[in-house]
C-alpha positions as CSV (number, residue, x, y, z in Angstrom):
1,M,59.0,-116.2,22.8
2,R,58.7,-113.8,19.9
3,N,61.6,-111.6,18.7
4,G,63.7,-112.6,21.7
5,S,61.4,-110.9,24.1
6,T,62.5,-113.2,27.0
7,G,65.3,-110.6,27.3
8,V,62.9,-107.8,28.0
9,R,63.7,-106.5,31.5
10,W,61.1,-105.3,34.0
11,A,63.1,-102.1,34.4
12,M,62.7,-101.4,30.7
13,V,58.9,-102.1,30.8
14,A,58.5,-99.7,33.7
15,A,60.7,-97.1,32.2
16,Y,58.7,-96.9,28.9
17,G,55.5,-96.7,30.9
18,M,53.8,-99.1,28.5
19,L,52.4,-101.3,31.3
20,V,52.1,-101.1,35.1
21,A,55.1,-99.9,36.9
22,L,56.8,-102.4,39.1
23,P,57.9,-100.8,42.4
24,G,61.6,-100.8,43.1
25,I,62.5,-102.7,39.9
26,A,64.1,-99.8,38.0
27,A,66.2,-98.9,41.0
28,Q,67.5,-102.4,41.4
29,G,68.1,-102.9,37.7
30,K,67.1,-106.5,37.7
31,D,64.0,-108.7,37.5
32,T,62.5,-110.2,40.7
33,A,59.8,-112.6,41.4
34,G,58.0,-109.9,43.4
35,G,58.0,-107.6,40.4
36,A,56.6,-110.4,38.2
37,Q,53.9,-111.0,40.8
38,T,52.9,-107.3,40.9
39,Y,52.9,-107.1,37.2
40,L,50.5,-110.1,36.7
41,A,48.3,-108.8,39.5
42,G,48.0,-105.5,37.7
43,M,47.1,-107.2,34.4
44,T,43.8,-108.5,35.8
45,Q,42.6,-104.8,35.6
46,K,43.9,-104.4,32.1
47,V,43.0,-107.6,30.2
48,V,40.4,-110.2,30.4
49,T,41.7,-112.7,33.0
50,K,39.7,-115.9,33.2
51,V,40.0,-118.7,35.7
52,Y,38.9,-122.2,35.3
53,F,38.5,-124.4,38.4
54,V,38.3,-128.0,37.2
55,D,37.0,-130.7,39.7
56,A,37.7,-134.4,39.9
57,Q,34.9,-135.1,37.4
58,A,36.5,-132.7,34.8
59,R,33.7,-130.2,35.3
60,T,34.7,-126.5,34.9
61,N,33.5,-123.9,37.4
62,Y,30.8,-126.3,38.5
63,V,28.0,-125.0,40.7
64,T,24.9,-126.7,42.1
65,G,21.6,-125.2,43.2
66,K,17.9,-125.5,43.6
67,Y,15.0,-125.1,41.3
68,S,11.7,-123.8,42.8
69,G,8.6,-122.1,41.6
70,D,4.9,-121.5,42.0
71,V,1.7,-121.4,40.0
72,K,-1.2,-119.0,40.6
73,T,-4.5,-119.6,38.8
74,R,-7.3,-117.1,38.7
75,K,-10.7,-118.3,37.3
76,I,-12.7,-115.3,36.2
77,S,-16.4,-116.0,35.3
78,N,-19.3,-113.9,34.1
79,I,-21.7,-115.9,36.3
80,A,-19.7,-116.7,39.4
81,K,-17.2,-115.2,41.8
82,T,-13.5,-115.1,40.9
83,K,-11.6,-118.1,42.3
84,E,-7.9,-118.2,43.0
85,E,-5.6,-121.2,43.5
86,F,-2.0,-121.2,44.5
87,R,0.4,-124.2,44.5
88,L,4.2,-124.7,44.8
89,L,6.1,-126.5,42.2
90,P,8.3,-129.4,43.4
91,E,11.9,-128.4,44.2
92,Q,14.6,-129.9,42.1
93,F,18.4,-130.2,42.2
94,V,20.1,-128.2,39.4
95,D,23.6,-127.7,38.3
96,K,25.7,-126.1,35.6
97,Q,29.2,-124.9,34.5
98,L,30.2,-121.3,34.3
99,W,32.3,-120.3,31.4
100,D,33.2,-116.7,32.2
101,V,34.6,-116.5,35.7
102,R,37.2,-113.8,36.0
103,A,40.1,-113.3,38.4
104,V,39.7,-109.9,40.2
105,T,42.4,-110.1,42.8
106,L,45.7,-111.9,42.7
107,E,48.0,-111.8,45.7
108,A,51.5,-113.1,46.3
109,I,50.6,-115.1,49.5
110,D,50.2,-118.7,50.3
111,S,47.0,-120.5,51.4
112,E,47.7,-119.5,55.0
113,G,47.9,-115.8,54.1
114,R,51.7,-115.5,54.5
115,P,53.7,-113.5,51.9
116,N,55.3,-115.8,49.4
117,E,56.8,-114.6,46.0
118,C,56.4,-118.2,44.6
119,A,52.7,-118.4,45.3
120,T,49.7,-116.6,43.8
121,R,46.5,-116.7,45.7
122,I,43.3,-116.2,43.7
123,T,41.6,-114.1,46.3
124,A,38.6,-112.8,44.5
125,V,36.7,-113.7,41.3
126,S,33.7,-112.3,39.5
127,A,31.0,-113.4,37.0
128,A,27.8,-112.1,35.5
129,D,24.7,-113.1,37.6
130,Y,24.1,-116.7,36.9
131,D,21.0,-117.2,39.0
132,E,17.9,-117.4,36.7
133,T,14.3,-116.4,37.0
134,K,11.4,-116.8,34.6
135,S,7.7,-115.6,34.7
136,D,5.0,-116.7,32.3
137,V,1.3,-115.7,32.1
138,R,-1.1,-117.6,29.9
139,Q,-4.8,-117.5,29.4
140,E,-7.2,-120.4,29.0
141,N,-10.7,-119.5,27.6
142,A,-14.0,-121.3,28.3
143,T,-17.6,-120.4,27.3
144,F,-18.5,-118.3,30.3
145,S,-15.1,-117.9,32.0
146,Y,-11.4,-117.8,31.5
147,K,-8.3,-118.6,33.5
148,L,-5.2,-116.5,34.0
149,I,-2.3,-118.8,35.0
150,T,0.9,-117.2,36.2
151,T,4.0,-119.3,36.6
152,N,7.1,-118.1,38.5
153,E,10.3,-120.1,38.4
154,Q,13.7,-119.7,40.0
155,W,17.1,-121.4,39.6
156,K,19.3,-120.4,42.6
157,Y,23.0,-121.5,42.6
158,E,25.8,-121.5,45.2
159,P,27.9,-118.3,45.3
160,L,31.3,-117.8,43.7
161,T,33.0,-118.1,47.2
162,K,32.9,-121.8,46.4
163,F,36.0,-121.2,44.3
164,T,37.9,-119.0,46.8
165,T,37.1,-120.7,50.1
166,P,39.3,-122.4,50.9
167,A,41.9,-120.2,49.2
168,Q,43.1,-121.5,45.8
169,V,46.9,-120.9,45.3
170,I,49.1,-121.3,42.3
171,E,52.5,-122.7,43.3
172,W,55.0,-121.5,40.7
173,R,57.4,-124.3,41.5
174,N,55.0,-126.8,39.9
175,V,53.0,-125.3,37.0
176,Q,52.8,-125.4,33.2
177,V,52.7,-122.2,31.1
178,S,51.2,-122.3,27.6
179,R,50.3,-119.9,24.9
180,S,47.6,-120.3,22.3
181,P,47.7,-119.0,18.7
182,D,45.5,-116.1,19.6
183,S,47.9,-115.0,22.3
184,Q,46.1,-116.3,25.4
185,I,48.7,-117.0,28.1
186,T,47.7,-119.7,30.6
187,V,49.3,-121.0,33.7
188,T,48.0,-124.4,34.9
189,S,48.4,-125.5,38.5
190,T,47.1,-128.0,41.0
191,G,44.7,-126.3,43.5
192,Q,43.9,-126.9,47.1
193,A,40.3,-128.0,46.5
194,F,40.5,-128.6,42.7
195,P,42.7,-131.1,40.9
196,K,43.4,-128.4,38.2
197,I,43.3,-124.6,37.9
198,H,43.8,-122.7,34.7
199,L,44.5,-118.9,34.9
200,S,44.3,-117.4,31.5
201,F,45.2,-113.8,30.3
202,A,43.7,-112.8,27.0
203,A,46.4,-110.3,26.0
204,G,44.9,-109.4,22.6
205,D,48.3,-107.9,21.6
206,L,51.5,-109.8,20.7
207,D,53.9,-107.5,22.6
208,L,51.7,-107.6,25.7
209,A,51.4,-111.4,25.4
210,D,55.2,-111.6,25.3
211,R,55.5,-109.7,28.5
212,I,52.8,-111.7,30.3
213,E,54.4,-114.9,29.2
214,Y,57.8,-113.7,30.2
215,A,56.5,-112.8,33.7
216,M,55.1,-116.3,34.1
217,K,58.2,-118.0,32.9
218,F,60.4,-115.8,35.0
219,L,58.4,-116.9,38.1
220,V,58.8,-120.6,37.1
221,M,62.5,-120.2,36.7
222,S,63.0,-118.1,39.8
223,C,60.9,-120.3,42.0
224,S,62.5,-123.5,40.7
225,E,65.9,-122.1,41.4
226,S,64.9,-121.1,45.0
227,A,63.5,-124.6,45.5
228,G,66.8,-126.0,44.4
229,N,68.7,-123.8,46.8
230,G,66.5,-125.0,49.6
231,S,64.8,-121.6,50.1
């Protein structure tokens, strides 16, 4: 940690009003796992918080879907009636990886929905629309006629609920916390449906990064101690 910031107390953070207030912490005068959970949950509304669900094939935020389309052809002639043809394009399997999935809601509950200060459920995520559509119109000319050919294509993928149903939970007793040179703080955990989950906070500020890192490491320490005590 930079400048000994592991000693920063939640009470001090709340008192200065620099970040989200942590209910009850100032009164108690000590850090708690519940306060750390509340703090991290609030950070999803303040900094870019990305989540990477990695499957057994090492694919990140992997979604599958279906390609479909149709082609409409109008033959327009100076010497005959206009003719129209319509045909469907063959459906195809499609897939891709999403690189900007963001955590929207983090809750201190386990996969069964029970309150647990040593578990963080990724309850909701968001992403820009990743379905795709494409339309194209081209013209083919002949001596006494021409064709207008309109092609419509769609790539439709499965929804983001794939990553939250079943619930994916970070267990703070068994995680790794890392920090990149650009002050991205990441916790890596084993998920319920995914071998690996990365939750990454892009702090963009060294002091803020220190606090986020401290919150994560406090949870690791606190939850490891509670596990050792059999709680």
